[in-house]
C-alpha positions, 0 to 999 in steps of 0.5 A: 914792967913784966920781963919775959921768961926764957924761951922754952926748947920745942919738944919733937914728938918721936912715933911708934916705930908701927906708927910710921908711914914709910910712903911719905920717904924721900931722899934728899939729894944733895950731889956729889961728895968727896967719897960719893953721892951724898943723899938725905933721907927724910920723912915730910921733909923731917929727919925720921924719927921712931921709937924702936922699944915702944912697950916690951924691952929688946936685947943686946946680946953683945954689949959695947966692944971697947976693945976693938980691932977696928978703928977706935973713936977719939975716947979710946985712944984713937984718933982725934976727928978732923973737924971740931964736934963731930959725934962719935960713938959705939956700936950696940947690937940690939935683937929684933923681934919680927916687927921690928925687922918687918919694919926696919927691912921696909926702911931699908927697901924704900931708902934702897929705891929710891937711893938706885936712882940716883946711883948704883951701889951694892947696899948693905941692909939694917938687919942682919941674921947669922945661922949661929945666931938666928934672932934678926939683929940691928946695928946702932951707934950710941953717940958718946963725944961731939955733937948729938949726944945720945941720952942714957939711962941706966937702970942698976941697984935700984936706981935710974942713972941718967946722963950722956957722953963716954964720961957717964957711961964709962964707969957702968961698963965693967961692972954691968958687963959692959952691958952683955946681954942687957935689956934695952929701950931706945928711940931712934933717928937715920942719921945718914946714908952713907955712900963708900967705895961702892957701897952704901945703906943707912946709918942708925944713932939712939937719941934716948937710950936705957940699958937694965943689965941682967945676969948671964943666963945658966944651963940647968944641970940636970944631976944636981940632986945628990940623992938620985946620984947616989940612989 
């Protein structure tokens, strides 16, 4: 009698962000929760997922902050979550090219308009810009403990190291300068629409992340020619 092999897990196709039809976004209204109205943004009834870097690499200008003055995750000494399996992670700021920024702004606007029909809130935009750093950026959470861990690949020393969780990432941080100025590739999901104290916005999580450390850019020295200086 033949035995059946293990059931294969279904694979979810993650499309390039350019192929996402934002006109199909809808909110699943869950009503009032402990902190305010609860709603989940969906695309054709499914979690919104996309490949943010289908071709070129993006940059991570600031690296992972493991010394934050704000509330820390439990793996950095903070309190353990009340609910077992709660996702915890660290945020990355990713530089955005024009097309990426425009897509995220449209995603933001579509969700904001739909949520405005349910609740009047101040909306926190996904895409941030700063006069000191004119290139737009977006904050994306890398899940390192709990459920839904980000699958991580670190390109280092001529090898690709793959793993997930804080125990995998931690040994790479200091040698790679906490991945400041690193090149990144990532797929993303819209985890939630958060709504707290009159403010609301979208929360993005990395499902797959590639980190390729680079050296910090140096400023060219126009006076390095000794013979020119002695002339």
